N, CA, C and O atoms as a Tripos MOL2 file, in Angstrom:
@<TRIPOS>MOLECULE
protein
  236   235    59     0     0
PROTEIN
NO_CHARGES

@<TRIPOS>ATOM
      1 N          -1.2880  -30.4850   14.4050 N.3       1 UNK1
      2 CA         -1.5430  -28.9670   13.6820 C.3       1 UNK1
      3 C          -0.1850  -28.6640   12.5060 C.2       1 UNK1
      4 O           0.9540  -29.0730   12.2820 O.2       1 UNK1
      5 N          -0.9920  -27.8570   12.0700 N.am      2 UNK2
      6 CA          0.2710  -26.8370   10.9170 C.3       2 UNK2
      7 C           0.2660  -25.6410   11.4840 C.2       2 UNK2
      8 O          -0.6600  -25.3790   12.2520 O.2       2 UNK2
      9 N           1.1410  -24.8100   11.2680 N.am      3 UNK3
     10 CA          1.3450  -23.5070   11.8260 C.3       3 UNK3
     11 C           0.7060  -22.4220   10.1800 C.2       3 UNK3
     12 O           0.3820  -22.8490    9.0720 O.2       3 UNK3
     13 N           0.7450  -20.9300   10.7180 N.am      4 UNK4
     14 CA          1.0920  -20.4090    9.5260 C.3       4 UNK4
     15 C           1.1670  -19.0340   10.1470 C.2       4 UNK4
     16 O           0.7660  -18.5570   11.2080 O.2       4 UNK4
     17 N           1.9720  -18.4660    8.8670 N.am      5 UNK5
     18 CA          3.1230  -17.0050    9.4650 C.3       5 UNK5
     19 C           2.3830  -15.7170    9.3870 C.2       5 UNK5
     20 O           2.8640  -15.4930    8.2760 O.2       5 UNK5
     21 N           1.8860  -15.0240    9.5230 N.am      6 UNK6
     22 CA          0.6290  -14.0950    9.9160 C.3       6 UNK6
     23 C           1.1830  -12.6360    9.3590 C.2       6 UNK6
     24 O           1.2050  -11.8280   10.2870 O.2       6 UNK6
     25 N           1.6980  -11.9940    7.9320 N.am      7 UNK7
     26 CA          2.1120  -10.2130    8.6300 C.3       7 UNK7
     27 C           0.4680   -9.6550    7.9770 C.2       7 UNK7
     28 O          -0.4100  -10.1460    7.2670 O.2       7 UNK7
     29 N           0.7020   -8.3530    8.7050 N.am      8 UNK8
     30 CA         -0.0690   -7.1400    8.4350 C.3       8 UNK8
     31 C           0.4300   -6.4960    7.0750 C.2       8 UNK8
     32 O           1.3450   -5.6780    7.1690 O.2       8 UNK8
     33 N          -0.0060   -6.7430    6.0020 N.am      9 UNK9
     34 CA          0.0560   -6.0720    4.7420 C.3       9 UNK9
     35 C          -0.4800   -4.9090    4.6730 C.2       9 UNK9
     36 O           0.0520   -3.9450    4.1220 O.2       9 UNK9
     37 N          -1.7180   -4.9010    5.2980 N.am     10 UNK10
     38 CA         -2.3650   -2.6380    4.9570 C.3      10 UNK10
     39 C          -2.2750   -2.2360    6.4730 C.2      10 UNK10
     40 O          -1.7770   -2.7130    7.4920 O.2      10 UNK10
     41 N          -3.1800   -0.8520    6.0380 N.am     11 UNK11
     42 CA         -3.3080   -0.4240    7.4400 C.3      11 UNK11
     43 C          -4.9870   -0.4990    7.8230 C.2      11 UNK11
     44 O          -6.0150   -0.4540    7.1480 O.2      11 UNK11
     45 N          -4.6840   -0.6370    9.2630 N.am     12 UNK12
     46 CA         -6.0020   -0.6960    9.9070 C.3      12 UNK12
     47 C          -6.6130    0.4790   10.2510 C.2      12 UNK12
     48 O          -7.5990    0.6130   10.9760 O.2      12 UNK12
     49 N          -5.8510    1.4910    9.5810 N.am     13 UNK13
     50 CA         -6.9310    2.7850    9.3180 C.3      13 UNK13
     51 C          -8.1850    2.9410    8.3500 C.2      13 UNK13
     52 O          -8.3260    2.7090    7.1490 O.2      13 UNK13
     53 N          -9.2050    3.5140    9.5220 N.am     14 UNK14
     54 CA        -10.8310    3.3760    8.0960 C.3      14 UNK14
     55 C         -11.3830    2.0810    8.6060 C.2      14 UNK14
     56 O         -12.4700    1.7160    8.1590 O.2      14 UNK14
     57 N         -10.6510    1.2160    9.6450 N.am     15 UNK15
     58 CA        -11.1320    0.0100    9.2620 C.3      15 UNK15
     59 C         -12.7130   -0.1830    9.9230 C.2      15 UNK15
     60 O         -12.4200    0.0240   11.1010 O.2      15 UNK15
     61 N         -13.5720   -0.3340    9.9310 N.am     16 UNK16
     62 CA        -14.1850   -1.2170   11.2080 C.3      16 UNK16
     63 C         -13.7610   -1.9160   12.7650 C.2      16 UNK16
     64 O         -12.7600   -2.6120   12.9360 O.2      16 UNK16
     65 N         -14.4210   -1.6790   13.4740 N.am     17 UNK17
     66 CA        -13.7830   -1.7360   14.7790 C.3      17 UNK17
     67 C         -13.6900   -3.1910   15.0800 C.2      17 UNK17
     68 O         -12.8870   -3.4540   15.9740 O.2      17 UNK17
     69 N         -14.1710   -3.9640   14.6730 N.am     18 UNK18
     70 CA        -14.6600   -5.5280   14.9140 C.3      18 UNK18
     71 C         -13.4800   -6.3890   14.2150 C.2      18 UNK18
     72 O         -12.9850   -7.3990   14.7160 O.2      18 UNK18
     73 N         -12.8990   -5.4900   12.2500 N.am     19 UNK19
     74 CA        -11.3520   -5.7750   12.2420 C.3      19 UNK19
     75 C         -10.9190   -5.2930   12.6230 C.2      19 UNK19
     76 O          -9.8110   -5.4660   12.1150 O.2      19 UNK19
     77 N         -10.7730   -4.1850   13.7500 N.am     20 UNK20
     78 CA         -9.2310   -4.2560   13.8690 C.3      20 UNK20
     79 C          -8.9690   -4.9930   15.4870 C.2      20 UNK20
     80 O          -7.8960   -5.4670   15.8610 O.2      20 UNK20
     81 N         -10.3240   -4.9360   16.3450 N.am     21 UNK21
     82 CA        -10.5200   -5.9330   17.5110 C.3      21 UNK21
     83 C          -9.3050   -7.1640   17.0250 C.2      21 UNK21
     84 O          -8.2460   -7.3480   17.6250 O.2      21 UNK21
     85 N          -9.7540   -7.8990   15.8370 N.am     22 UNK22
     86 CA         -9.9660   -9.4110   15.1180 C.3      22 UNK22
     87 C          -8.3350   -9.2420   15.1260 C.2      22 UNK22
     88 O          -7.6920   -9.7770   16.0290 O.2      22 UNK22
     89 N          -7.6250   -8.4210   14.0120 N.am     23 UNK23
     90 CA         -6.1190   -8.2090   14.1090 C.3      23 UNK23
     91 C          -5.5420   -8.1240   15.0570 C.2      23 UNK23
     92 O          -4.4560   -8.7010   15.0160 O.2      23 UNK23
     93 N          -5.8930   -7.4010   16.3990 N.am     24 UNK24
     94 CA         -4.9840   -7.1040   17.4640 C.3      24 UNK24
     95 C          -4.8340   -8.3330   18.8860 C.2      24 UNK24
     96 O          -3.9670   -8.4640   19.7510 O.2      24 UNK24
     97 N          -6.3190   -9.2030   18.5580 N.am     25 UNK25
     98 CA         -6.5230  -10.1810   18.9820 C.3      25 UNK25
     99 C          -5.1180  -11.8130   17.8630 C.2      25 UNK25
    100 O          -4.7890  -12.9010   18.3360 O.2      25 UNK25
    101 N          -4.7990  -11.3530   16.7460 N.am     26 UNK26
    102 CA         -3.8170  -12.2160   16.3610 C.3      26 UNK26
    103 C          -2.8430  -11.6410   16.4720 C.2      26 UNK26
    104 O          -2.0050  -11.9260   15.6160 O.2      26 UNK26
    105 N          -2.4440  -10.6160   17.4830 N.am     27 UNK27
    106 CA         -1.2700  -10.0830   17.9450 C.3      27 UNK27
    107 C          -0.5960   -9.4810   17.0800 C.2      27 UNK27
    108 O           0.6220   -9.6500   17.1400 O.2      27 UNK27
    109 N          -1.0270   -8.7770   16.2280 N.am     28 UNK28
    110 CA         -0.5870   -8.0590   15.4760 C.3      28 UNK28
    111 C          -0.6200   -6.1820   15.2890 C.2      28 UNK28
    112 O          -1.6690   -5.5810   15.0560 O.2      28 UNK28
    113 N           0.4490   -5.6340   15.4130 N.am     29 UNK29
    114 CA          0.2110   -4.1890   15.6820 C.3      29 UNK29
    115 C           1.1070   -3.5810   14.6460 C.2      29 UNK29
    116 O           0.4660   -3.1110   13.7070 O.2      29 UNK29
    117 N           1.3040   -3.5620   14.6310 N.am     30 UNK30
    118 CA          2.0960   -2.9790   13.2660 C.3      30 UNK30
    119 C           1.9250   -3.4820   11.9730 C.2      30 UNK30
    120 O           1.7290   -4.6750   11.7440 O.2      30 UNK30
    121 N           2.0220   -2.2440   10.7670 N.am     31 UNK31
    122 CA          2.0950   -2.6370   10.0700 C.3      31 UNK31
    123 C           3.4840   -3.5250    9.9010 C.2      31 UNK31
    124 O           4.4870   -3.3150   10.5830 O.2      31 UNK31
    125 N           3.3720   -4.6600    8.7720 N.am     32 UNK32
    126 CA          5.0190   -5.2130    8.8960 C.3      32 UNK32
    127 C           4.9040   -6.5220    9.8880 C.2      32 UNK32
    128 O           5.4230   -7.5900    9.5630 O.2      32 UNK32
    129 N           4.2710   -6.3780   10.9770 N.am     33 UNK33
    130 CA          4.2120   -7.1630   11.9780 C.3      33 UNK33
    131 C           4.0620   -8.7040   12.0630 C.2      33 UNK33
    132 O           2.8930   -9.0890   12.0940 O.2      33 UNK33
    133 N           5.1560   -9.7900   12.1120 N.am     34 UNK34
    134 CA          4.6770  -11.0600   12.1330 C.3      34 UNK34
    135 C           4.6690  -11.8560   13.1620 C.2      34 UNK34
    136 O           5.3690  -11.4600   14.0940 O.2      34 UNK34
    137 N           3.8620  -13.3060   13.3910 N.am     35 UNK35
    138 CA          3.4380  -13.8130   13.9810 C.3      35 UNK35
    139 C           3.2620  -14.9660   13.5510 C.2      35 UNK35
    140 O           2.7140  -15.2710   12.4910 O.2      35 UNK35
    141 N           3.9920  -16.0950   14.8300 N.am     36 UNK36
    142 CA          3.2050  -17.5400   13.9690 C.3      36 UNK36
    143 C           2.0080  -18.1440   14.7880 C.2      36 UNK36
    144 O           2.0560  -18.1000   16.0170 O.2      36 UNK36
    145 N           1.1020  -18.6180   14.2410 N.am     37 UNK37
    146 CA         -0.0560  -19.5490   15.0060 C.3      37 UNK37
    147 C          -0.5800  -20.8540   14.7310 C.2      37 UNK37
    148 O          -0.9970  -21.0800   13.5940 O.2      37 UNK37
    149 N          -0.6120  -21.6000   15.4680 N.am     38 UNK38
    150 CA         -1.3910  -22.5660   14.8930 C.3      38 UNK38
    151 C          -2.3410  -22.3930   14.3550 C.2      38 UNK38
    152 O          -3.0280  -21.4630   14.7760 O.2      38 UNK38
    153 N          -2.8790  -23.2300   13.1100 N.am     39 UNK39
    154 CA         -3.7610  -23.2770   12.5760 C.3      39 UNK39
    155 C          -4.8430  -24.2100   12.7510 C.2      39 UNK39
    156 O          -5.0440  -25.1320   11.9600 O.2      39 UNK39
    157 N          -5.5370  -23.9900   13.7620 N.am     40 UNK40
    158 CA         -6.9550  -24.2800   14.2920 C.3      40 UNK40
    159 C          -7.9430  -23.3150   13.5210 C.2      40 UNK40
    160 O          -7.6980  -22.2690   12.9190 O.2      40 UNK40
    161 N          -9.2490  -24.0490   13.7430 N.am     41 UNK41
    162 CA        -10.4490  -23.5890   13.4950 C.3      41 UNK41
    163 C         -10.8400  -21.7570   13.8020 C.2      41 UNK41
    164 O         -11.3490  -20.9210   13.0560 O.2      41 UNK41
    165 N         -10.5520  -21.7020   14.6170 N.am     42 UNK42
    166 CA        -10.5890  -20.1780   15.2300 C.3      42 UNK42
    167 C          -9.9340  -19.8520   14.3120 C.2      42 UNK42
    168 O         -10.4500  -19.3410   13.3170 O.2      42 UNK42
    169 N          -8.3940  -20.1100   14.4440 N.am     43 UNK43
    170 CA         -8.0870  -18.5540   13.6570 C.3      43 UNK43
    171 C          -7.8650  -18.8390   12.4040 C.2      43 UNK43
    172 O          -7.2160  -17.9740   11.8160 O.2      43 UNK43
    173 N          -8.3670  -20.3190   11.4000 N.am     44 UNK44
    174 CA         -8.9230  -19.6590   10.3280 C.3      44 UNK44
    175 C          -9.8800  -18.4400    9.7260 C.2      44 UNK44
    176 O          -9.8730  -17.7420    8.7130 O.2      44 UNK44
    177 N         -10.9460  -18.6100   11.2620 N.am     45 UNK45
    178 CA        -11.8270  -18.1980   11.0780 C.3      45 UNK45
    179 C         -11.4930  -16.6760   11.1800 C.2      45 UNK45
    180 O         -11.8470  -15.8110   10.3790 O.2      45 UNK45
    181 N         -10.8230  -16.5230   12.1980 N.am     46 UNK46
    182 CA        -10.4060  -15.1340   12.0010 C.3      46 UNK46
    183 C          -8.8860  -14.1470   11.3100 C.2      46 UNK46
    184 O          -8.6440  -12.9410   11.3750 O.2      46 UNK46
    185 N          -8.0220  -15.4060   10.6150 N.am     47 UNK47
    186 CA         -7.4350  -14.5710    9.0990 C.3      47 UNK47
    187 C          -8.5720  -14.6040    8.2300 C.2      47 UNK47
    188 O          -8.8070  -13.4300    7.9430 O.2      47 UNK47
    189 N          -9.6210  -15.5670    7.5120 N.am     48 UNK48
    190 CA        -10.5700  -15.5580    7.1690 C.3      48 UNK48
    191 C         -11.6370  -13.7030    6.9880 C.2      48 UNK48
    192 O         -11.8610  -12.9450    6.0440 O.2      48 UNK48
    193 N         -12.0190  -13.7100    8.5780 N.am     49 UNK49
    194 CA        -12.2820  -12.1750    8.4990 C.3      49 UNK49
    195 C         -11.3950  -11.1030    8.1130 C.2      49 UNK49
    196 O         -11.8020  -10.0020    7.7420 O.2      49 UNK49
    197 N         -10.2010  -11.4260    8.2000 N.am     50 UNK50
    198 CA         -9.2380   -9.7320    7.6520 C.3      50 UNK50
    199 C          -8.6730  -10.3370    6.8380 C.2      50 UNK50
    200 O          -7.6330   -9.7030    7.0140 O.2      50 UNK50
    201 N          -8.3000  -11.3060    5.7560 N.am     51 UNK51
    202 CA         -8.3430  -11.8080    4.7700 C.3      51 UNK51
    203 C          -7.4630  -10.4380    4.4260 C.2      51 UNK51
    204 O          -6.2620  -10.3400    4.6760 O.2      51 UNK51
    205 N          -8.2800   -9.3850    3.8020 N.am     52 UNK52
    206 CA         -7.5690   -8.9730    3.1000 C.3      52 UNK52
    207 C          -6.2230   -7.7500    3.2170 C.2      52 UNK52
    208 O          -5.5740   -7.1580    2.3540 O.2      52 UNK52
    209 N          -6.2010   -7.7350    4.6430 N.am     53 UNK53
    210 CA         -5.5720   -6.7570    5.2810 C.3      53 UNK53
    211 C          -3.9710   -7.6440    5.5170 C.2      53 UNK53
    212 O          -2.8710   -7.1320    5.7210 O.2      53 UNK53
    213 N          -4.2820   -8.9500    5.4140 N.am     54 UNK54
    214 CA         -3.4520   -9.8360    5.9990 C.3      54 UNK54
    215 C          -2.4700  -10.7480    4.7890 C.2      54 UNK54
    216 O          -2.6770  -10.7800    3.5760 O.2      54 UNK54
    217 N          -1.2420  -11.5270    5.6420 N.am     55 UNK55
    218 CA         -0.4130  -12.1490    4.2240 C.3      55 UNK55
    219 C          -0.2270  -13.5320    4.9550 C.2      55 UNK55
    220 O           0.7930  -13.7820    5.5970 O.2      55 UNK55
    221 N          -1.0460  -14.2210    4.8480 N.am     56 UNK56
    222 CA         -0.3690  -15.8660    5.3370 C.3      56 UNK56
    223 C          -0.0620  -16.8690    4.2630 C.2      56 UNK56
    224 O          -0.5840  -17.2530    3.2160 O.2      56 UNK56
    225 N           1.5170  -17.2490    5.3080 N.am     57 UNK57
    226 CA          2.0680  -17.8130    4.8810 C.3      57 UNK57
    227 C           2.1100  -19.5870    5.5860 C.2      57 UNK57
    228 O           2.4850  -19.8460    6.7300 O.2      57 UNK57
    229 N           1.6250  -20.6210    4.5560 N.am     58 UNK58
    230 CA          2.0870  -21.9390    5.7370 C.3      58 UNK58
    231 C           3.7060  -22.1050    6.0960 C.2      58 UNK58
    232 O           4.7680  -21.9130    5.5040 O.2      58 UNK58
    233 N           3.2870  -22.5670    7.3920 N.am     59 UNK59
    234 CA          5.3570  -22.7990    7.1870 C.3      59 UNK59
    235 C           5.0050  -24.6090    7.7270 C.2      59 UNK59
    236 O           5.9310  -25.4140    7.8260 O.2      59 UNK59
@<TRIPOS>BOND
     1     1     2 1
     2     2     3 1
     3     3     4 2
     4     3     5 am
     5     5     6 1
     6     6     7 1
     7     7     8 2
     8     7     9 am
     9     9    10 1
    10    10    11 1
    11    11    12 2
    12    11    13 am
    13    13    14 1
    14    14    15 1
    15    15    16 2
    16    15    17 am
    17    17    18 1
    18    18    19 1
    19    19    20 2
    20    19    21 am
    21    21    22 1
    22    22    23 1
    23    23    24 2
    24    23    25 am
    25    25    26 1
    26    26    27 1
    27    27    28 2
    28    27    29 am
    29    29    30 1
    30    30    31 1
    31    31    32 2
    32    31    33 am
    33    33    34 1
    34    34    35 1
    35    35    36 2
    36    35    37 am
    37    37    38 1
    38    38    39 1
    39    39    40 2
    40    39    41 am
    41    41    42 1
    42    42    43 1
    43    43    44 2
    44    43    45 am
    45    45    46 1
    46    46    47 1
    47    47    48 2
    48    47    49 am
    49    49    50 1
    50    50    51 1
    51    51    52 2
    52    51    53 am
    53    53    54 1
    54    54    55 1
    55    55    56 2
    56    55    57 am
    57    57    58 1
    58    58    59 1
    59    59    60 2
    60    59    61 am
    61    61    62 1
    62    62    63 1
    63    63    64 2
    64    63    65 am
    65    65    66 1
    66    66    67 1
    67    67    68 2
    68    67    69 am
    69    69    70 1
    70    70    71 1
    71    71    72 2
    72    71    73 am
    73    73    74 1
    74    74    75 1
    75    75    76 2
    76    75    77 am
    77    77    78 1
    78    78    79 1
    79    79    80 2
    80    79    81 am
    81    81    82 1
    82    82    83 1
    83    83    84 2
    84    83    85 am
    85    85    86 1
    86    86    87 1
    87    87    88 2
    88    87    89 am
    89    89    90 1
    90    90    91 1
    91    91    92 2
    92    91    93 am
    93    93    94 1
    94    94    95 1
    95    95    96 2
    96    95    97 am
    97    97    98 1
    98    98    99 1
    99    99   100 2
   100    99   101 am
   101   101   102 1
   102   102   103 1
   103   103   104 2
   104   103   105 am
   105   105   106 1
   106   106   107 1
   107   107   108 2
   108   107   109 am
   109   109   110 1
   110   110   111 1
   111   111   112 2
   112   111   113 am
   113   113   114 1
   114   114   115 1
   115   115   116 2
   116   115   117 am
   117   117   118 1
   118   118   119 1
   119   119   120 2
   120   119   121 am
   121   121   122 1
   122   122   123 1
   123   123   124 2
   124   123   125 am
   125   125   126 1
   126   126   127 1
   127   127   128 2
   128   127   129 am
   129   129   130 1
   130   130   131 1
   131   131   132 2
   132   131   133 am
   133   133   134 1
   134   134   135 1
   135   135   136 2
   136   135   137 am
   137   137   138 1
   138   138   139 1
   139   139   140 2
   140   139   141 am
   141   141   142 1
   142   142   143 1
   143   143   144 2
   144   143   145 am
   145   145   146 1
   146   146   147 1
   147   147   148 2
   148   147   149 am
   149   149   150 1
   150   150   151 1
   151   151   152 2
   152   151   153 am
   153   153   154 1
   154   154   155 1
   155   155   156 2
   156   155   157 am
   157   157   158 1
   158   158   159 1
   159   159   160 2
   160   159   161 am
   161   161   162 1
   162   162   163 1
   163   163   164 2
   164   163   165 am
   165   165   166 1
   166   166   167 1
   167   167   168 2
   168   167   169 am
   169   169   170 1
   170   170   171 1
   171   171   172 2
   172   171   173 am
   173   173   174 1
   174   174   175 1
   175   175   176 2
   176   175   177 am
   177   177   178 1
   178   178   179 1
   179   179   180 2
   180   179   181 am
   181   181   182 1
   182   182   183 1
   183   183   184 2
   184   183   185 am
   185   185   186 1
   186   186   187 1
   187   187   188 2
   188   187   189 am
   189   189   190 1
   190   190   191 1
   191   191   192 2
   192   191   193 am
   193   193   194 1
   194   194   195 1
   195   195   196 2
   196   195   197 am
   197   197   198 1
   198   198   199 1
   199   199   200 2
   200   199   201 am
   201   201   202 1
   202   202   203 1
   203   203   204 2
   204   203   205 am
   205   205   206 1
   206   206   207 1
   207   207   208 2
   208   207   209 am
   209   209   210 1
   210   210   211 1
   211   211   212 2
   212   211   213 am
   213   213   214 1
   214   214   215 1
   215   215   216 2
   216   215   217 am
   217   217   218 1
   218   218   219 1
   219   219   220 2
   220   219   221 am
   221   221   222 1
   222   222   223 1
   223   223   224 2
   224   223   225 am
   225   225   226 1
   226   226   227 1
   227   227   228 2
   228   227   229 am
   229   229   230 1
   230   230   231 1
   231   231   232 2
   232   231   233 am
   233   233   234 1
   234   234   235 1
   235   235   236 2
@<TRIPOS>SUBSTRUCTURE
     1 UNK1         2 RESIDUE 1 A UNK
     2 UNK2         6 RESIDUE 1 A UNK
     3 UNK3        10 RESIDUE 1 A UNK
     4 UNK4        14 RESIDUE 1 A UNK
     5 UNK5        18 RESIDUE 1 A UNK
     6 UNK6        22 RESIDUE 1 A UNK
     7 UNK7        26 RESIDUE 1 A UNK
     8 UNK8        30 RESIDUE 1 A UNK
     9 UNK9        34 RESIDUE 1 A UNK
    10 UNK10       38 RESIDUE 1 A UNK
    11 UNK11       42 RESIDUE 1 A UNK
    12 UNK12       46 RESIDUE 1 A UNK
    13 UNK13       50 RESIDUE 1 A UNK
    14 UNK14       54 RESIDUE 1 A UNK
    15 UNK15       58 RESIDUE 1 A UNK
    16 UNK16       62 RESIDUE 1 A UNK
    17 UNK17       66 RESIDUE 1 A UNK
    18 UNK18       70 RESIDUE 1 A UNK
    19 UNK19       74 RESIDUE 1 A UNK
    20 UNK20       78 RESIDUE 1 A UNK
    21 UNK21       82 RESIDUE 1 A UNK
    22 UNK22       86 RESIDUE 1 A UNK
    23 UNK23       90 RESIDUE 1 A UNK
    24 UNK24       94 RESIDUE 1 A UNK
    25 UNK25       98 RESIDUE 1 A UNK
    26 UNK26      102 RESIDUE 1 A UNK
    27 UNK27      106 RESIDUE 1 A UNK
    28 UNK28      110 RESIDUE 1 A UNK
    29 UNK29      114 RESIDUE 1 A UNK
    30 UNK30      118 RESIDUE 1 A UNK
    31 UNK31      122 RESIDUE 1 A UNK
    32 UNK32      126 RESIDUE 1 A UNK
    33 UNK33      130 RESIDUE 1 A UNK
    34 UNK34      134 RESIDUE 1 A UNK
    35 UNK35      138 RESIDUE 1 A UNK
    36 UNK36      142 RESIDUE 1 A UNK
    37 UNK37      146 RESIDUE 1 A UNK
    38 UNK38      150 RESIDUE 1 A UNK
    39 UNK39      154 RESIDUE 1 A UNK
    40 UNK40      158 RESIDUE 1 A UNK
    41 UNK41      162 RESIDUE 1 A UNK
    42 UNK42      166 RESIDUE 1 A UNK
    43 UNK43      170 RESIDUE 1 A UNK
    44 UNK44      174 RESIDUE 1 A UNK
    45 UNK45      178 RESIDUE 1 A UNK
    46 UNK46      182 RESIDUE 1 A UNK
    47 UNK47      186 RESIDUE 1 A UNK
    48 UNK48      190 RESIDUE 1 A UNK
    49 UNK49      194 RESIDUE 1 A UNK
    50 UNK50      198 RESIDUE 1 A UNK
    51 UNK51      202 RESIDUE 1 A UNK
    52 UNK52      206 RESIDUE 1 A UNK
    53 UNK53      210 RESIDUE 1 A UNK
    54 UNK54      214 RESIDUE 1 A UNK
    55 UNK55      218 RESIDUE 1 A UNK
    56 UNK56      222 RESIDUE 1 A UNK
    57 UNK57      226 RESIDUE 1 A UNK
    58 UNK58      230 RESIDUE 1 A UNK
    59 UNK59      234 RESIDUE 1 A UNK
């Protein structure tokens, strides 16, 4: 599987609880924090749900 680098670029302030939970489940906590994840269908769905808050780069 390919890997993706995910960076939180927008604040979670004022976002719905489900979007906050999705970002936390991805392992992102603070602004500009970055994680590397496998690009599984489950992770891709999570990324799609919060795509307006994050930046995704393929590795």
